[in-house]
N, C-alpha and C positions, 0 to 999 in steps of 0.2 A: 692202340698204344701210340702216344705222341712221339714224333721223331725228335731225337736229341738236337738241341740248338747250340751251336758253338759260337762264342764271341771272342774277338781279338782283344788284346790288351788295351788298345786305345779306345775301343768301343766300351769296355768296362769303365775306363777312366772318364769317358764322356758321360756315361750314365751316372756315375758317382758325383760328378760336378753338377749335373742337373738336379739330382736328388738333394744335394746340399743347399740349393737355392730354396727348396720348399721343405726342409727337414722338420720344421716345427709342426707341419701338418702331417707329413708322411709318417713320422715317428711318434705321433700323438697316441698315447695309450688308452684314451677314452674310446668307448664303444657306442656312443650315442648315434642316433640316426643322422644327426647333423654332421658329425665328424666323419662318419662313413661316406656320406655324400660328398663332403669336401675332399676326402682322400681320392675317391673315384674321379672327381673333376680334375684334381691335381695330377693324377697319373695319366689322364688323357692329355693334359697339357704337356707333361714330360715326354710322352710318346710323340706328340706333334713336334716339339722342339728337337727331339732326338732324330726323328726322320728327316728334318730339314737340313741336317748335316749331309753334304754330298759324298762324304768319305765313308759313310757307314751304310750297312745293309738295312733296308726297311724292316722294322720289327713291330710285333703286336704288343699291346699293353700288358697282356698276361705274361708274355715272354720277358719283358723288361722287369716286371714285378718279381718274377721267378729269379732272374739274374740278381736283383737286389737282395732278395732273401738269401741266395747262395753266398753272395759276397759278405753279408753280415755273419753268416754261419762260419765262413772261413776265418773271418777276423776273430770270432769268439774262440775258435780252435787254436789260433795262433796265440791268443792271450792265455789260454789254458796251458799251452806248451811252454810259453815263457814263464808262467807261474810255477810249473813243475820244475823247470830248470833252476829257477830262483830258489825253490824249496830245496833242491838237491845241493846247490851251492851253499846255502845257509847251513844245511846239515853237515856238509863236509867241513865247513869252517868250525862248527861246534866240535867235530871230531878231532880237528887239529889241536884244540885246547885240552882234549882229554889225554889220558896217559898213553904212552906209546904201545902198551900191551893191549889196549882196547881195540877191538876189531870193528870193521866198517859195518857189519851187520847188526851191531848193537846200537848204532847211532842213527840208522835210517829205517824207514818203514818198509814193509814187505813189498809193496809195489815198486818203490824206487830202488830197492835192493836188487831187483832182477837185472836191470840194465848194468848196474855197477858190477855185479858178480859175473855177468857175461864177459865184460872187458877183462876181468881178472881171471877168467877161465876157472871159476869156482862154482860149484853147484849149490844154489841157495835152497833147494828143496830137499836135499838129503838130510838124513837124521843127524842130530847134533851129537855124534859120537866123539870120543876123546881123540881118535885118530884124525877125523875130519877137522877138528879144531886145531890140532897141531899142524896139519898141512896148510890150513888157512893162515895161521900165524907165520908159517915159513914163507909162503908166497906173497903175503900181503905187503911186505916191506918194499919190494921192487915194484909190484903192480900198483900199490897205493900211491907211490911216488909218481908213476906214470899217469895215474888218474888225476892226482891233485895238481900236478904242474901246470897243465893248460888252464884249469879252473882258477888257480891262484894267480897265474899271469894275467888272465882276463880281468879278474877283480882288481888286481893292482893297477892295470891300465885304466880301468874305469875310474878308480880313485884318483889317479894322476890327472886324467882328463877333467874330472869334476873339480879337483883342486885348481887346475889351470883356469877353468871357466870361472870359478869363484874369484880367483885373483884378478882376472880381466874385468869381471863385473865390479869388484871393489875398486879397481883402478879407474874405470869409467865413472863410477859413482863419485869418487874423490875428485876427479877432474870436473865433473858437472857441478859439484858443490863449490869448487874453487872458482869456476866461471860465474856461478850465481853470486858468490861473495864479491868477486871483482865487479860484476855488473851493479850490485847494490852499492858498493863503494863509489863507483863512478856516478851513479844516480844521486847519491847523497852529496857528492862533491859539486855536481851540477846544480842541485837545489841550493846548496850553500852559496855558490857563486851568484845564482839568480837572486837569492835573498839579499846578498850584499849589494848587488847592483840596484835592486829595488829600494833598499834603504838609502843608498846614496842619492838616487833620483828623488826620493821623497824629501831628503834633507835639503837638496838644492832647490826643489820646488818651494819648500817652506821658507828658505832664506830669500828666494826671489819674491815670494808673496809678502813677506815681512818688509822687504825693501820697498816694494811698490806701495804698501800701506803707509809706510813711514813718509815716502815722498808725497803721497796724497794728503797726509795729515799736515805736513809742513806747508804745502801749497795752500791748503785751506786756511791755515793760521795766517799766512801772509795776506791772503785775500781779505780775511776778516780784519786784519790790522789796517790794510789800505782802506777798506770800507769805513772803518771807524775814524780814520784820519779825514776822509772826505766828509763824513758826517760832522766832524768837529769843525772843519773849515766852513762848511755850509752854515753851521750854527753861528760861528763867529761872524760871518758875513751878514747873517740876518740880524744879529745883535747890533752890529756896527751900523747897519742901515737904519735900524729903529732908533738908535741913539742920535744919529744924524738928523733924523726927522724931528725928533723931540727937541733938539737943540735949536733948530731953525724956528720952530714955533715959539 
């Protein structure tokens, strides 16, 4: 028979952190030979990384796998326990909405009734005689209040906490939306300013270009006029010299 292996809390936490790194393979539900080989390889790697920690005791792969299976089983048991408590709380809430003469054993199942009647010091397995019913009705008023008070207080606290969280989430969401709107407005304002600056630059550039083109056109016209005048003078000189020659002849 194998000797029982004990693990400390930080050793369990260390293993859980390592398994979370390779959870996709470790918790793969497929049973193919390839997946099984991958799981074996991954568990060997987990064992190697686990034993590299100087603060833990060296363990075997089968010991770590057994610890992981036990940890999952404990988690499932906790979930079942919390589900049972939630079922009891829901059943009691339903009982509150019923008539005051309705007893607790008519609102819950047989399994949940056992714990409830133990706290109320009432026997759930006795025969439903008229005397037992009257005694149950007599003691249920005080015992039921004692049973319901912590449950109702807990549920009220949970509701208040949830409401507070929802209010904080709504406030954060509103603040984020306001910041987004403010950022959008600033960006639009910047774009509008940049557009106005660009339009002003284009207008000034257009005016400068038109002014330069106008100056060039006027200068060209003056040159053409001067050239025309020179041509006219030359022509007149040629005509004058030709007339002079003809006159002399």
